[in-house]
C-alpha positions in Angstrom: -57.0 -46.1 -16.3 -56.7 -49.6 -17.6 -53.8 -50.8 -19.7 -56.1 -51.3 -22.7 -57.4 -47.7 -22.4 -53.9 -46.4 -22.2 -52.9 -48.3 -25.3 -56.0 -47.0 -27.2 -55.1 -43.4 -26.2 -51.5 -43.9 -27.4 -52.7 -45.3 -30.7 -55.2 -42.4 -31.1 -52.4 -39.8 -30.5 -50.2 -41.6 -33.1 -53.0 -41.6 -35.7 -53.9 -38.0 -35.2 -50.3 -36.9 -35.4 -49.8 -38.9 -38.6 -53.0 -38.1 -40.4 -54.1 -34.7 -39.0 -51.4 -33.0 -37.0 -53.2 -29.7 -37.0 -55.8 -31.3 -34.7 -53.3 -31.7 -31.9 -53.5 -28.0 -31.0 -57.3 -28.1 -31.3 -57.5 -31.0 -28.9 -55.2 -29.3 -26.4 -57.3 -26.1 -26.7 -60.5 -28.0 -26.1 -59.0 -29.7 -23.0 -57.8 -26.3 -21.7 -61.3 -24.9 -22.0 -62.7 -27.9 -20.2 -64.7 -29.1 -23.2 -63.1 -32.5 -23.3 -61.3 -34.7 -20.8 -58.2 -34.9 -23.0 -57.1 -37.6 -25.4 -59.4 -40.2 -23.8 -62.3 -38.2 -25.2 -61.0 -38.5 -28.8 -62.2 -41.4 -30.8 -61.4 -42.4 -34.4 -63.9 -43.9 -36.7 -63.4 -47.4 -38.1 -61.3 -47.3 -41.2 -59.2 -44.4 -40.0 -57.6 -46.0 -37.0 -54.1 -46.8 -38.4 -51.3 -44.2 -38.3 -49.7 -45.4 -41.6 -51.5 -45.7 -44.9 
């Protein structure tokens, strides 16, 4: 994984934890079921990509 991808994933985790912490468990469950490849499969739409607002 590239440094840029790792940074994007860390930012995604921070945004989700700040704006929608209830999704953390959902994302973990989807990964456990093999439905996503983990946090690298999670994307955030433009305008919602900052943890603090």
